[in-house]
N, C-alpha and C positions, 0 to 999 in steps of 0.2 A: 509622194515620191516613192521610187522603190526602196524597199527594206528587205534584208535578209537577216533576221536576228538568230544567232546561235544561242543555245544553252545547254547546261548539262555536263559541261567540262569539269574538270577537277582531279582529284587524287586517287587512283585507284589500286589496288592489291594485284601482283601478278597471279594470274588464274581466275581474276574476279569479272564481273560486268560491269558495264558504263553505258548509259543511252544518252545519246546526242539528239537533240531537236533543233529545228530550224523554223521559224515561223516568216512566212513571207507575205508582202504586201505591196501595191502599187503596180502589178503587172497581171496578166492572165495565167495566174500559176499552172492551171492544168495543161496548158499547151508547152510547156518548158520541160525539156530535161533536167532533173535536178540531181545534183552530186555532191559526194563529200571529198574533198581533198585534205592532204594534210602536208605540212612542212616542218623541217627541223633545221636549225641554223646551218647554213653551208651548203644547204642541198636543196634541189629544185622543188617545187611545190608538185606533189604527186597525185594521181586519181586513186581514191579508196573504192569508192562505189558509186554507182550512178543507176537511175531509175527513169526510164523514159515514160512518157505521157500516157502510154498504154500499159505500162506497168512491167516492161521488159527490164532486168536488171544485169548489171555487170559489176564485176570484183577484181581487183587486184588479187594477184595470185597469194600473196601474202596474208591476206585476210580472209580467203575462200573458207567456207565451213565455220567460221568464228563471228564473222559481222553479217549483220543483215540490214538492207536498206528499206524503208517504206515510205509510203507518201498518203496524205490525205487531201483529195482534192475538195473536200468540202470545207475544211478548216484551213486550207493552205500551209499545210506543215509537211516536212520531210525529216524522217528519223533515221538515226544509225542505232542499232543496237549492237554493241561490242561484247563479246563474251571471249572467256579465256585468254584474257589479256596479257601481252608479254611487254617486258621493258622497251622493246624495240617499237611499240605503238605510240611511246611517248612523243608528242609534236603539238603544234597548233593545228586544229581541225577548222576547215572552212567548209560554208555552204556555198554552193554555186548553183546558179540558173542560167541555162543556155537555150536559145531558140535560133537556129541558123547563125546569123553573124552577131546577135545581141547577147551580153552576156553581164551577168551581176554576181557580185560577191558579197558574202558576209564579212563581219570584221574578225572573225575567228574565235576560237574558245581553245584553252589549253588544256592538254590531257597529259597527265604525268603517271607513268605505270611504275610505281617502285613499292618496296616492302619497308 
């Protein structure tokens, strides 16, 4: 069955780094656009960063220059390197896989940025 398993969340210091990873299985990973979304209580889930099958990336304005998304089509993983973290980055982060109308979500991993 399809699985997206996130890891790497936790507590980070403002200005510090954190790296999220998502391990995918059960579908043809290399064909899918992989993305990271985040959500805070009372707000809609928002796109943080995405990477197409060919490697083209997109970022939310709020994370440009600080976050980097990457994928490994051999190991079926997608990662999000987060640098210069801010308290506003605190959220549950979700891994997403999408191909046309087929979409999968991970269970989410909590990121808390606080001193």
